[in-house]
N, CA and C atoms as an extended XYZ file, in Angstrom:
240
Properties=species:S:1:pos:R:3:atomname:S:1:resname:S:1:resid:I:1 pbc="F F F"
N        92.781       97.640      154.994 N   MET     1
C        94.278       98.101      154.451 CA  MET     1
C        94.594       99.471      153.516 C   MET     1
N        95.413      100.118      154.191 N   PRO     2
C        95.079      101.342      153.139 CA  PRO     2
C        95.709      101.497      152.078 C   PRO     2
N        95.096      102.089      150.687 N   VAL     3
C        96.325      101.960      149.644 CA  VAL     3
C        96.931      103.046      149.501 C   VAL     3
N        97.944      103.397      149.160 N   ASP     4
C        98.703      103.970      148.773 CA  ASP     4
C        98.737      105.287      147.448 C   ASP     4
N        97.759      105.868      147.584 N   VAL     5
C        97.834      106.279      145.425 CA  VAL     5
C        98.871      106.845      144.952 C   VAL     5
N        99.867      107.741      146.029 N   THR     6
C       100.712      108.513      145.480 CA  THR     6
C       101.651      107.264      144.863 C   THR     6
N       102.004      106.273      145.846 N   ARG     7
C       102.785      106.021      144.970 CA  ARG     7
C       102.446      104.840      143.742 C   ARG     7
N       101.037      104.460      144.401 N   THR     8
C       100.317      103.486      142.789 CA  THR     8
C       100.830      104.834      141.629 C   THR     8
N       100.239      105.860      142.029 N   LEU     9
C       100.380      107.018      140.519 CA  LEU     9
C       101.893      107.058      140.278 C   LEU     9
N       102.205      107.118      140.859 N   GLN    10
C       104.651      107.374      140.339 CA  GLN    10
C       104.781      105.974      139.902 C   GLN    10
N       104.098      104.766      140.131 N   GLN    11
C       104.730      103.147      139.989 CA  GLN    11
C       104.438      103.580      138.251 C   GLN    11
N       102.745      103.562      138.165 N   ALA    12
C       102.091      103.732      136.815 CA  ALA    12
C       103.013      104.641      136.331 C   ALA    12
N       103.710      106.107      135.864 N   LEU    13
C       104.040      106.622      135.384 CA  LEU    13
C       105.265      106.429      135.311 C   LEU    13
N       106.208      105.593      135.967 N   GLN    14
C       107.006      105.064      135.770 CA  GLN    14
C       107.354      104.072      134.408 C   GLN    14
N       105.965      103.124      134.640 N   SER    15
C       106.261      101.662      134.125 CA  SER    15
C       105.692      103.050      132.713 C   SER    15
N       104.882      103.944      132.885 N   LEU    16
C       104.423      104.150      131.611 CA  LEU    16
C       105.255      104.877      130.387 C   LEU    16
N       106.051      105.562      131.067 N   GLU    17
C       107.175      106.063      130.523 CA  GLU    17
C       108.743      105.544      129.976 C   GLU    17
N       108.431      104.287      130.829 N   SER    18
C       109.933      102.892      130.517 CA  SER    18
C       108.839      102.553      129.200 C   SER    18
N       107.694      102.592      128.932 N   GLU    19
C       107.297      101.873      127.760 CA  GLU    19
C       107.624      102.707      126.941 C   GLU    19
N       107.134      104.590      126.905 N   ARG    20
C       106.890      104.980      125.745 CA  ARG    20
C       108.637      105.402      124.801 C   ARG    20
N       109.444      105.298      126.066 N   ASP    21
C       111.084      105.490      125.827 CA  ASP    21
C       111.393      103.833      124.717 C   ASP    21
N       110.647      102.750      124.871 N   ARG    22
C       110.913      101.848      124.363 CA  ARG    22
C       110.646      101.784      122.847 C   ARG    22
N       109.171      102.771      122.827 N   LEU    23
C       108.415      102.420      121.475 CA  LEU    23
C       109.454      103.614      121.207 C   LEU    23
N       109.398      104.799      121.611 N   ASP    24
C       110.305      105.882      120.591 CA  ASP    24
C       111.666      105.250      119.935 C   ASP    24
N       112.502      104.078      120.618 N   ARG    25
C       113.814      103.566      120.281 CA  ARG    25
C       113.271      102.449      119.806 C   ARG    25
N       112.010      101.764      118.905 N   GLN    26
C       111.920      101.456      118.380 CA  GLN    26
C       111.274      101.754      117.136 C   GLN    26
N       110.773      103.220      117.286 N   ILE    27
C       109.761      104.036      116.068 CA  ILE    27
C       111.198      104.448      115.033 C   ILE    27
N       112.465      104.811      116.083 N   ARG    28
C       113.340      105.780      115.290 CA  ARG    28
C       114.310      104.145      114.596 C   ARG    28
N       114.085      103.493      114.883 N   THR    29
C       114.496      102.460      114.395 CA  THR    29
C       114.531      101.596      112.503 C   THR    29
N       112.998      101.988      112.944 N   ILE    30
C       111.621      101.299      111.993 CA  ILE    30
C       111.944      102.903      110.680 C   ILE    30
N       112.039      103.917      111.456 N   ARG    31
C       112.204      104.860      110.349 CA  ARG    31
C       113.228      105.075      110.045 C   ARG    31
N       114.559      104.694      110.175 N   ALA    32
C       116.150      104.907      109.925 CA  ALA    32
C       116.198      103.615      108.890 C   ALA    32
N       115.384      102.261      109.342 N   ALA    33
C       115.243      101.555      108.239 CA  ALA    33
C       114.504      101.271      107.170 C   ALA    33
N       113.518      102.457      107.080 N   LEU    34
C       112.920      103.103      105.829 CA  LEU    34
C       113.793      104.352      105.165 C   LEU    34
N       114.392      104.542      105.885 N   GLY    35
C       115.551      105.602      105.136 CA  GLY    35
C       114.872      107.183      105.391 C   GLY    35
N       114.347      107.082      106.618 N   GLY    36
C       113.898      108.466      106.978 CA  GLY    36
C       114.659      109.242      108.425 C   GLY    36
N       116.124      108.521      107.454 N   GLY    37
C       116.958      109.786      108.671 CA  GLY    37
C       117.292      109.195      110.029 C   GLY    37
N       117.628      110.126      110.615 N   ASP    38
C       117.469      109.384      112.320 CA  ASP    38
C       116.742      109.123      113.044 C   ASP    38
N       115.613      109.555      112.719 N   GLY    39
C       113.643      109.199      113.116 CA  GLY    39
C       113.224      110.488      113.941 C   GLY    39
N       114.180      111.139      114.043 N   ARG    40
C       114.009      112.194      115.290 CA  ARG    40
C       112.620      112.911      114.937 C   ARG    40
N       112.871      113.647      113.653 N   SER    41
C       110.964      114.345      112.871 CA  SER    41
C       110.017      113.381      112.979 C   SER    41
N       108.630      113.913      113.522 N   ALA    42
C       107.686      113.126      113.350 CA  ALA    42
C       107.156      113.187      111.541 C   ALA    42
N       107.519      114.213      111.111 N   GLY    43
C       106.705      114.307      109.876 CA  GLY    43
C       107.914      114.206      108.467 C   GLY    43
N       109.036      112.916      108.910 N   GLY    44
C       109.744      112.118      107.946 CA  GLY    44
C       110.524      113.214      107.702 C   GLY    44
N       111.355      114.357      108.328 N   GLY    45
C       111.898      115.244      107.734 CA  GLY    45
C       111.043      117.060      107.086 C   GLY    45
N       111.951      117.794      106.683 N   GLY    46
C       111.451      118.943      105.963 CA  GLY    46
C       110.945      118.878      104.675 C   GLY    46
N       110.328      120.125      103.993 N   ARG    47
C       109.898      119.584      103.029 CA  ARG    47
C       111.524      119.321      102.278 C   ARG    47
N       111.039      118.677      100.941 N   ARG    48
C       111.805      118.577       99.918 CA  ARG    48
C       112.162      119.558       98.760 C   ARG    48
N       113.499      120.025       98.313 N   ARG    49
C       113.495      120.761       97.886 CA  ARG    49
C       113.475      120.248       95.944 C   ARG    49
N       113.363      121.699       95.564 N   ARG    50
C       113.273      121.222       93.983 CA  ARG    50
C       115.008      121.151       93.185 C   ARG    50
N       115.270      120.356       92.089 N   ARG    51
C       116.541      120.451       91.885 CA  ARG    51
C       115.999      121.625       90.777 C   ARG    51
N       117.348      122.512       90.609 N   PRO    52
C       117.526      123.997       90.033 CA  PRO    52
C       116.967      123.841       88.911 C   PRO    52
N       116.851      124.317       87.953 N   MET    53
C       115.929      123.708       86.387 CA  MET    53
C       117.111      124.802       85.864 C   MET    53
N       117.993      124.411       84.598 N   SER    54
C       118.613      124.789       83.611 CA  SER    54
C       117.816      125.579       83.194 C   SER    54
N       118.494      127.029       82.513 N   ALA    55
C       118.017      127.965       81.742 CA  ALA    55
C       117.014      127.058       80.247 C   ALA    55
N       117.931      126.110       80.077 N   ALA    56
C       117.858      125.836       78.208 CA  ALA    56
C       116.361      124.723       79.154 C   ALA    56
N       116.092      123.838       80.077 N   ALA    57
C       114.793      123.482       80.694 CA  ALA    57
C       114.088      124.173       81.179 C   ALA    57
N       114.184      125.526       81.175 N   ARG    58
C       112.983      126.452       81.587 CA  ARG    58
C       112.398      126.977       80.403 C   ARG    58
N       113.377      127.003       79.303 N   LYS    59
C       113.015      127.624       78.295 CA  LYS    59
C       111.494      126.073       77.394 C   LYS    59
N       112.542      125.798       77.608 N   ALA    60
C       111.423      124.115       76.916 CA  ALA    60
C       110.261      123.956       77.115 C   ALA    60
N       110.053      124.085       79.132 N   VAL    61
C       108.979      124.354       79.581 CA  VAL    61
C       108.109      124.872       78.853 C   VAL    61
N       108.864      126.815       79.071 N   SER    62
C       107.732      127.405       78.305 CA  SER    62
C       107.512      127.292       77.207 C   SER    62
N       107.911      126.750       76.249 N   GLN    63
C       107.316      126.733       74.605 CA  GLN    63
C       106.452      125.595       74.906 C   GLN    63
N       106.801      124.763       75.948 N   ARG    64
C       105.829      123.839       75.643 CA  ARG    64
C       104.062      123.899       76.191 C   ARG    64
N       104.401      124.763       77.306 N   MET    65
C       103.098      125.569       77.633 CA  MET    65
C       102.581      126.563       76.945 C   MET    65
N       103.489      127.175       76.045 N   LYS    66
C       102.185      128.012       75.505 CA  LYS    66
C       102.099      127.523       74.377 C   LYS    66
N       102.784      126.211       73.861 N   ALA    67
C       101.749      125.583       72.560 CA  ALA    67
C       100.503      125.155       73.102 C   ALA    67
N       100.652      124.573       74.447 N   TYR    68
C        99.712      123.884       75.303 CA  TYR    68
C        98.458      124.592       75.602 C   TYR    68
N        98.881      126.035       75.932 N   TRP    69
C        97.546      126.935       75.959 CA  TRP    69
C        96.786      127.555       74.477 C   TRP    69
N        97.972      127.456       73.580 N   ALA    70
C        97.734      128.053       72.271 CA  ALA    70
C        96.309      126.960       71.734 C   ALA    70
N        96.680      125.738       72.144 N   SER    71
C        95.711      124.961       71.672 CA  SER    71
C        94.004      124.214       72.404 C   SER    71
N        94.438      125.479       73.480 N   ARG    72
C        93.500      124.844       74.762 CA  ARG    72
C        92.424      126.570       73.791 C   ARG    72
N        93.177      127.761       73.893 N   ARG    73
C        92.513      128.740       73.317 CA  ARG    73
C        91.617      128.287       71.822 C   ARG    73
N        92.734      127.707       71.263 N   ALA    74
C        91.785      127.814       69.690 CA  ALA    74
C        90.341      126.078       70.339 C   ALA    74
N        90.700      125.228       70.818 N   LYS    75
C        89.929      123.875       71.050 CA  LYS    75
C        88.602      125.088       71.406 C   LYS    75
N        88.558      125.721       72.135 N   LYS    76
C        87.402      126.826       73.089 CA  LYS    76
C        87.273      127.551       71.897 C   LYS    76
N        87.824      128.331       71.281 N   LYS    77
C        87.633      129.466       70.231 CA  LYS    77
C        86.393      128.344       69.689 C   LYS    77
N        87.071      126.953       68.886 N   ALA    78
C        85.696      126.635       67.514 CA  ALA    78
C        84.930      125.925       68.220 C   ALA    78
N        85.001      125.802       69.725 N   ALA    79
C        83.515      125.373       70.003 CA  ALA    79
C        82.714      125.966       70.274 C   ALA    79
N        83.026      127.464       70.016 N   LYS    80
C        81.793      128.274       70.359 CA  LYS    80
C        80.923      128.409       68.720 C   LYS    80
C-alpha cells in the first residue's frame, strides 16, 4: 500500500500551524493578564523611558554626587 508523503506532510503542517495559532492566542492572553499590553511584542514592550527630572532635582543630585566624590577622594588620600 503506497504512502502519499505529500498529503501526510501537508496534514502535519496544518496540524502544527493550528497548534501554533492556539498557543499564540494563549500567550497573548497571559501577557495581557500580566499587564504586558496586547501581547504582540516578544520582549514585553520597548524600553521604558525615564521620567524627566526637574531642575531642582538635578541640582540636588549634583550636590549629593559632588559630596560623595569629595569624600571618596578624602578617604583615598587618607589611606595613602
